Structure formats: structure tokens, C-alpha cells
C-alpha positions in Angstrom: -17.5 9.5 -25.1 -15.3 11.8 -23.0 -13.5 10.5 -19.7 -12.4 12.7 -16.8 -11.0 11.3 -13.5 -10.1 13.2 -10.4 -7.6 11.9 -8.1 -7.3 12.9 -4.5 -4.1 12.2 -2.9 -3.1 12.6 0.8 0.5 12.5 1.6 1.0 11.4 5.2 4.5 12.6 5.5 5.6 15.0 2.7 9.2 15.4 4.1 9.7 11.6 3.4 7.5 11.2 0.4 7.5 14.4 -1.5 10.6 13.4 -3.6 9.0 10.0 -4.9 5.7 11.6 -5.3 6.9 14.4 -7.4 8.9 11.8 -9.5 5.7 9.7 -10.2 3.8 12.9 -11.1 6.6 14.2 -13.6 6.7 10.6 -15.1 2.9 10.9 -15.7 2.8 14.5 -16.5 1.4 13.6 -20.1 -2.0 12.7 -18.4 -2.1 15.4 -16.0 -4.5 18.4 -17.0 -4.6 20.2 -13.6 -2.6 19.8 -10.5 -3.3 21.5 -7.1 -1.2 20.9 -3.8 -2.0 22.3 -0.4 -0.8 21.9 3.0 -1.0 23.9 6.2 1.7 26.6 6.6 1.9 29.3 9.2 4.7 31.0 11.1 4.7 28.2 13.7 4.2 25.1 11.7 4.5 23.6 8.2 2.3 20.5 8.2 3.9 17.2 7.1 0.7 16.0 5.7 -0.2 17.3 2.1 -3.1 17.0 -0.2 -2.8 16.8 -3.9 -5.8 17.1 -6.3 -5.2 16.1 -9.9 -7.5 16.3 -13.0 -6.6 13.5 -15.6 -7.1 13.6 -19.3 -6.0 11.2 -22.1 -5.8 7.4 -22.0 -7.5 5.7 -19.1 -4.7 3.0 -19.1 -2.1 5.4 -18.4 -4.4 6.8 -15.5 -4.3 3.4 -14.0 -0.4 3.2 -14.5 -0.3 6.4 -12.5 -2.5 5.4 -9.9 -0.5 2.0 -9.6 3.0 4.0 -9.3 1.4 6.3 -6.6 0.0 3.4 -4.5 3.4 1.8 -4.6 4.7 4.9 -2.5 4.4 4.1 1.3 2.4 7.1 3.0 0.1 7.9 0.4 -3.7 7.5 0.2 -5.7 7.9 -3.1 -9.3 8.5 -3.6 -10.8 9.0 -7.1 -13.9 10.3 -9.2 -14.5 9.4 -12.7 -16.9 11.1 -15.2 -18.0 9.5 -18.5 -19.9 12.1 -20.7 -20.8 12.8 -24.2 -19.3 15.9 -25.7 -21.9 18.0 -27.5 
């Protein structure tokens, strides 16, 4: 059985929380297969709110640790999707 988890992370204040968020993501880099980050940027505004999408691989116990470490950061909201499938 193969397992994939997708985490959606909303960072409410990128300026305040970006450093700690980056530290946690770096510490758990071994289970992150894909990482996409988005925030609004224009000539007039650079949004303080950011969104990160992670596709996780490997040990589901390590995914739980990553989620717990991210949840410990103030100003972060996490949503998740899990997929379990047979690889043929």
C-alpha cells in the first residue's frame, strides 16, 4: 500500500512566522516531495498572508511530527488530504 499526504498551510503573517516555518520545513525536508509557496505580490502590496502546499512521502509517523511542529507555530492553519492506494 502506498500513502501520500498533501498539506495545505496558511501562514497568517509571513513577516512574523516565515523564519520559524522555514526552520520546521527544513528539519522535515526528508519527507517533503514537493513544496509550493504562494503570496500576493504587486507594485503596491506584498501580502503578509502566504499559502504553502506540501506533498509528503515516506513514513506517516514523520508526517505527524511535521504537522505537530507546524501546529506549534502561532499564526499557522493546516488542512490535509490523504491518499492510500495500491501501486501496480
